[in-house]
C-alpha positions as CSV (number, residue, x, y, z in Angstrom):
1,M,-1.7,11.2,-16.7
2,T,-4.4,11.1,-19.3
3,R,-5.6,7.7,-20.7
4,K,-4.0,8.6,-24.1
5,T,-0.7,9.4,-22.4
6,L,-0.9,6.1,-20.5
7,D,-1.6,4.1,-23.6
8,T,1.4,5.7,-25.3
9,T,3.5,4.9,-22.2
10,L,2.2,1.4,-22.1
11,A,3.4,0.8,-25.7
12,F,6.9,2.0,-24.6
13,L,6.8,-0.3,-21.6
14,R,6.0,-3.2,-23.8
15,A,9.1,-2.3,-25.9
16,L,11.1,-2.4,-22.7
17,D,9.8,-5.9,-22.1
18,R,11.3,-7.0,-25.4
19,T,14.9,-5.7,-24.6
20,A,17.6,-8.4,-24.4
21,S,20.4,-6.5,-22.6
22,P,21.1,-3.5,-20.4
23,D,22.5,-1.7,-23.5
24,D,19.1,-2.2,-25.2
25,V,17.3,-0.7,-22.2
26,G,19.7,2.3,-22.1
27,N,19.4,3.0,-25.8
28,L,15.6,2.8,-25.7
29,L,15.5,5.1,-22.7
30,R,17.9,7.7,-24.2
31,R,15.8,7.9,-27.4
32,E,12.6,8.3,-25.4
33,L,14.0,10.9,-23.1
34,S,16.3,12.8,-25.5
35,D,13.7,15.6,-26.0
36,Y,14.2,16.4,-22.3
37,G,17.9,16.8,-22.7
38,V,18.8,13.4,-21.2
39,E,22.3,12.4,-22.4
40,Y,23.4,10.1,-19.5
41,I,21.6,7.5,-17.5
42,L,22.9,5.7,-14.4
43,A,20.8,3.1,-12.5
44,G,21.9,1.0,-9.6
45,M,21.6,-0.1,-6.1
46,I,23.2,1.7,-3.1
47,P,26.2,-0.3,-1.8
48,S,27.1,-0.7,1.8
49,P,29.3,2.0,3.3
50,G,33.0,1.3,2.7
51,A,32.4,-0.8,-0.4
52,S,35.5,-0.9,-2.7
53,A,35.4,0.6,-6.1
54,G,35.0,-2.8,-7.6
55,R,32.0,-3.7,-5.4
56,Q,30.4,-0.3,-6.2
57,F,30.6,-1.2,-9.9
58,G,28.9,-4.5,-9.1
59,H,25.9,-2.6,-7.9
60,I,25.4,-0.8,-11.2
61,L,22.4,-1.9,-13.3
62,L,22.9,0.5,-16.2
63,D,26.2,2.2,-16.8
64,G,25.4,5.2,-19.0
65,M,27.7,7.8,-17.6
66,P,31.0,9.1,-19.1
67,K,33.6,6.4,-18.2
68,P,36.3,8.8,-16.8
69,W,33.7,10.3,-14.5
70,L,32.4,7.0,-13.2
71,K,35.9,5.7,-12.6
72,R,36.9,8.9,-10.7
73,Y,33.6,8.8,-8.7
74,A,34.2,5.3,-7.5
75,S,37.9,5.5,-6.9
76,R,37.5,8.7,-4.8
77,G,34.7,7.2,-2.7
78,Y,32.3,9.9,-3.6
79,I,29.1,7.9,-3.2
80,Y,28.4,8.7,0.4
81,R,29.4,12.3,0.1
82,D,27.2,12.8,-3.0
83,A,24.3,15.1,-2.2
84,T,22.0,13.0,-4.4
85,V,22.8,9.8,-2.7
86,R,22.3,11.3,0.7
87,R,18.9,12.7,-0.4
88,L,17.8,9.2,-1.3
89,F,17.7,8.2,2.3
90,V,15.1,10.9,3.2
91,D,13.1,11.4,0.0
92,Q,10.9,9.0,-1.9
93,E,10.0,11.3,-4.8
94,P,12.0,12.4,-7.8
95,F,14.3,15.4,-7.1
96,T,16.7,17.5,-9.1
97,W,20.4,17.5,-8.4
98,S,20.4,21.2,-7.7
99,S,17.7,20.8,-5.0
100,A,19.7,18.0,-3.4
101,L,22.8,20.1,-3.3
102,E,20.9,22.9,-1.6
103,W,20.6,20.6,1.4
104,H,24.4,20.1,1.6
105,S,25.7,23.4,0.2
106,D,28.0,23.8,3.2
107,D,29.8,20.5,2.4
108,P,32.8,21.4,0.1
109,T,33.1,17.7,-1.0
110,A,29.4,17.6,-2.1
111,V,29.8,20.9,-4.0
112,R,33.0,19.6,-5.6
113,I,31.3,16.4,-6.8
114,M,28.6,18.4,-8.5
115,H,31.2,20.6,-10.2
116,E,33.2,17.7,-11.4
117,A,30.1,16.0,-12.7
118,A,29.4,19.1,-14.7
119,D,32.9,19.2,-16.0
120,H,32.2,15.7,-17.5
121,G,29.0,16.8,-19.2
122,A,26.5,15.9,-16.4
123,R,25.7,19.5,-15.5
124,E,22.0,19.0,-14.6
125,G,20.3,15.9,-13.3
126,L,17.1,14.3,-12.0
127,T,17.2,11.3,-9.7
128,I,14.3,8.9,-9.2
129,P,14.4,6.9,-6.0
130,L,13.6,3.2,-6.2
131,L,13.4,-0.1,-4.3
132,T,14.7,-3.3,-5.8
133,L,12.5,-6.4,-5.9
134,D,14.1,-7.5,-2.6
135,A,13.5,-4.1,-1.0
136,K,17.0,-2.6,-1.3
137,L,17.4,1.1,-1.9
138,A,18.2,2.0,-5.5
139,A,17.9,4.9,-7.9
140,C,18.0,6.0,-11.6
141,S,19.7,9.3,-12.4
142,L,19.1,11.2,-15.7
143,S,21.6,13.9,-16.6
144,G,23.0,16.1,-19.3
145,H,24.3,19.5,-20.2
146,R,20.8,21.0,-19.8
147,L,17.8,19.0,-18.5
148,D,14.3,20.2,-19.2
149,V,11.6,17.9,-17.9
150,P,8.3,19.8,-17.6
151,P,6.5,19.3,-14.2
152,D,3.5,17.6,-16.0
153,K,5.9,15.0,-17.5
154,I,7.7,14.1,-14.3
155,G,5.2,11.3,-13.5
156,T,5.6,9.7,-17.0
157,V,9.4,9.9,-16.8
158,Q,9.3,8.4,-13.3
159,L,7.0,5.6,-14.5
160,I,9.2,4.5,-17.5
161,T,12.5,4.8,-15.7
162,T,11.1,2.8,-12.8
163,Y,9.8,0.1,-15.2
164,A,13.2,0.1,-16.9
165,A,15.0,-0.4,-13.7
166,T,12.9,-3.5,-12.9
167,R,13.6,-4.8,-16.4
168,L,17.3,-4.4,-15.7
169,L,17.0,-6.4,-12.6
170,L,15.1,-9.1,-14.5
171,L,17.9,-9.2,-17.1
172,R,20.4,-9.7,-14.3
173,G,18.4,-12.8,-13.2
174,T,16.6,-11.5,-10.2
175,E,13.7,-13.8,-9.2
176,V,10.3,-12.2,-9.0
177,A,7.7,-13.5,-6.5
178,E,4.1,-13.5,-7.7
179,V,2.0,-10.8,-6.1
180,H,-1.7,-11.2,-5.3
181,L,-3.8,-8.0,-5.0
182,T,-7.4,-7.9,-3.8
183,D,-10.0,-6.6,-6.1
184,R,-10.1,-3.3,-4.2
185,E,-6.3,-3.0,-4.3
186,R,-6.4,-3.6,-8.1
187,E,-9.1,-0.9,-8.5
188,V,-7.2,1.8,-6.6
189,M,-4.0,0.9,-8.4
190,Q,-5.8,1.1,-11.8
191,W,-7.2,4.5,-11.0
192,A,-3.8,5.6,-9.8
193,A,-2.3,4.5,-13.1
194,D,-5.0,6.6,-14.8
195,G,-3.8,9.7,-12.9
196,K,-6.6,9.9,-10.3
197,T,-5.9,11.4,-6.9
198,A,-6.9,9.5,-3.8
199,W,-9.9,11.8,-3.4
200,E,-11.0,11.3,-7.0
201,T,-10.6,7.5,-6.7
202,G,-12.7,7.6,-3.5
203,E,-15.5,9.5,-5.2
204,I,-15.5,7.0,-8.1
205,L,-15.5,3.9,-5.8
206,G,-17.7,5.4,-3.0
207,I,-15.1,5.1,-0.3
208,S,-13.1,7.7,1.7
209,S,-9.7,9.1,0.5
210,K,-8.2,7.6,3.6
211,G,-9.6,4.2,2.6
212,V,-8.0,4.7,-0.9
213,E,-4.7,5.6,0.8
214,H,-4.9,2.5,3.0
215,H,-5.4,0.2,0.0
216,L,-2.6,1.9,-2.0
217,G,-0.3,1.5,1.0
218,V,-1.0,-2.2,1.2
219,A,-0.5,-2.6,-2.5
220,R,2.8,-0.7,-2.4
221,K,4.0,-3.0,0.4
222,K,3.0,-6.1,-1.6
223,L,4.7,-4.8,-4.7
224,R,7.9,-3.8,-2.9
225,A,7.5,-0.2,-4.1
226,I,9.0,3.0,-2.6
227,N,6.1,5.1,-3.8
228,T,2.8,4.7,-5.8
229,V,4.5,5.3,-9.2
230,Q,6.8,2.4,-8.6
231,A,3.9,0.3,-7.5
232,V,2.0,1.1,-10.7
233,A,5.1,0.2,-12.7
234,N,5.4,-3.2,-10.9
235,A,1.7,-3.9,-11.2
236,L,1.8,-3.1,-14.9
237,R,4.8,-5.4,-15.4
238,Q,3.0,-8.3,-13.7
239,G,-0.3,-7.7,-15.6
240,L,-2.2,-6.8,-12.4
241,I,-3.5,-3.6,-14.0
242,H,-3.6,-2.4,-17.6
């Protein structure tokens, strides 16, 4: 991510900070992501196995899917047969729905879920894994008739959806503990936000790439992040980097 792109993204994140409701967050995200074909957005935490349809709905942070499909999905208990949800337990980076289904193409229920989602307009999708502020597994899924997110834009999309998910948690009243990063942790996080690799950051700071990865790992743990992009989003929200 270039500095210019980051500055543009930061302006959007500040707009997210001013939202007053989940609907505001959803509308802002859809406008920002519409050029990529995003029509529907669903964000939420993964409920415990066996959760009733009502409890599943209680885990939703942003309900931006077609209502008939969401009702059918919950009432049929699709969540733990859904290839995208199963992928969340083994993958920390964004993935397409089609790639998730490849892992479970021999499961008729998983295939049927994808076909039914397509029948309701969510033909293609991209899922971003997340951790909540209390370290629970969550995700944000973007979908539509035809999704087209260029590879060089995935990082930006991941950053803004991750930031939006945290905003949704805050609107729900989730308490946020203050995080303290060391100067070195702030440095490596700032360079990560600027799009530098661990090797590039190491060259800039005069330390090894393994040293950079160590500091990033500690920062991710402190920031309750599933990956570096979520750590950057959380650090930006708390004003730890800019």
